[in-house]
N, C-alpha and C positions, 0 to 999 in steps of 0.2 A: 627566518630572523631565529628556527631551531638552528638549523645549521652556526650560525652566530654565538649562540649558546654552549650549543655539546660538539659543535665539531665535528665529524662523518660518522659519528653514532648516531646524527638525528635521523635520519635515513630508516635505522632499525629501529628506535624508540617512536617513530612515528608513524610505521607499519605494523609497530608491536599495539599502540596504544586505536588504532583505526582496524585492526583486528579484531584486541575489544568489544568496543561501543558495539562493531557491529555484529559480534556474539549478544551483548544484552539487547539491542532492539531487534532480532532477531527471534528472541528467546523469549520479548514480551510479545513480540507482535505470534507467535507460534501459542501462549498460553491463554492471551488474551480472543484470539481466534479461536481456540476449543471451545471453551467459554460461551462466545456466543452461540459459534455454530451446533452447540451441546444441547444452550437450551430456545434459540431461535427458532433454530431449524430440526430440530430435537433428532439431529446423528450422534447416536451411541457410538464411538469409534476410543479402542480402548487407548489414553491418552499416549505412550511408550510408541504407538507406528502412528500418529500425526506428530507428533516431535522426528522422529528418524525421517521420517519420508519431506515434510515440511523443512527439515535441515538438508537431506542431502536435494530437495530441488531446488533450495538456494545454493550449495555450495559447488557441489558438482559443476554442475552449468561456467559456472565464476573461472573456477579452477580452470578446467578444460582452454577455455576462449585463452585464458590469459596466460596457456600454456601454449596453447598452437599460438598467436596470432603475438604475442609479446606486452609490454607491462604498455608499451604507446599505444594500444587502445582501448587502454582502461577509464579516457574522460566519457566516449561512447558508448563503453558498458555500463555506464554509471548512468546517464547519461537515458537509456533506453530500459534502463531498469527505475530509472525515479518513472515513465510513462508505465509501466504496469506498475507499480506502488498505488501513482495515480488514478489507475481503474480499479484497487482493489478500494479506496477510501471512503464510497458508499454504504459497502457492506458492513463496515465498522460502526462507521457514525452515526449512521441511522439506526444501528437497532440499537445501541448504544442511548442512543440520544430517548429513542418510543423507552430502551425499559427506566433511564431515569426520569423518564417522564410522568409511566405510568403508576395509577391508585393503586393498583392493584398489584405489583410488581415490590413501590418501595413504600405504600403503604405513603402514613405521616410525613416521612424522608423523601416522598420523590420534587423532583425541581417546583420554584415557586413558575410559577407563571410567564411573569417577567425574563427569569433566567430559562426557559426550555427556550423562549421565544429567541433572544440571544443564541440559545445554540442551535436553533431552524436556521437562523439567518443567516449565522457562522458557518454552518454546514450548507448552506444555497451555497452561499459566494464560494468558499472551497470545491464542489462539486460544480456547479457553472467555470474556476478557471481550471479545473480538471480535467472536464470537456474540449475547453478551447483547443487545451495541451494535447491532448490526446488528439485531436484534428490534426493542429499544425504538427507537430510530429508524422505524422499519415501524409500531411500534400507537402511537406517539402523531402519524402523521402528520395534522393538523386537513383534513386537503381530500376524504382519504374516510371512508365507512363507517366505524366503529369495528371491523366484524366481517372486511372486506374490507383493511384493512392490519391484524390479524392473520393472516389468510389468507397475505398478502405476506412476514408477517418470518416468517411460520413457513417458508412456503415460499426463502426465502431464508436459512435458516440447514438445512434438508435440504442443501438444493443446497451448502454447504459445505460442513456435515458429509464430504458425498457424494465430494464436490473430495478433501475431508482424508485421506478416507480411501483412498482410492484415491494418493493421491501416499505414503502413510504403506508401503500394504500393495505397490506399485512397487519391484521389486529395483533397484539398483543395477549397473550392469554397464560 
């Protein structure tokens, strides 16, 4: 569709738009993760270190894979990145929901019981779908024997469940 409107420059415009969207999303994720880590896990790391490390961890491997393998592997890279993103969902959604539902932290501005229930339900649905996605990803790895892939899938889901349980049962202080 862009090619019909912009001609040959559509690739460049789309690439710049995707880069800007990625940077915006990355920055938002970094900042929200920083606040969650500082408050929920009581970690004190200078903000510039968090930003440099997370940006480097996000950009350098993607750049190297695309540089070495070429653009034809971009779709597979994006799919694999989504698996990693799926794994991180409970680490942001659960603390945020607990924080917003806490009378200690939010006082009179905390979520109502109905809205908190909706948030917990949506979180549970997302977490269950992510577990299925993680298991399917590892079970479908063609480079490993099926039994090994299934073990990786089961182990990943088990770790995911344990860490999710830890976050749910941890009190808000």
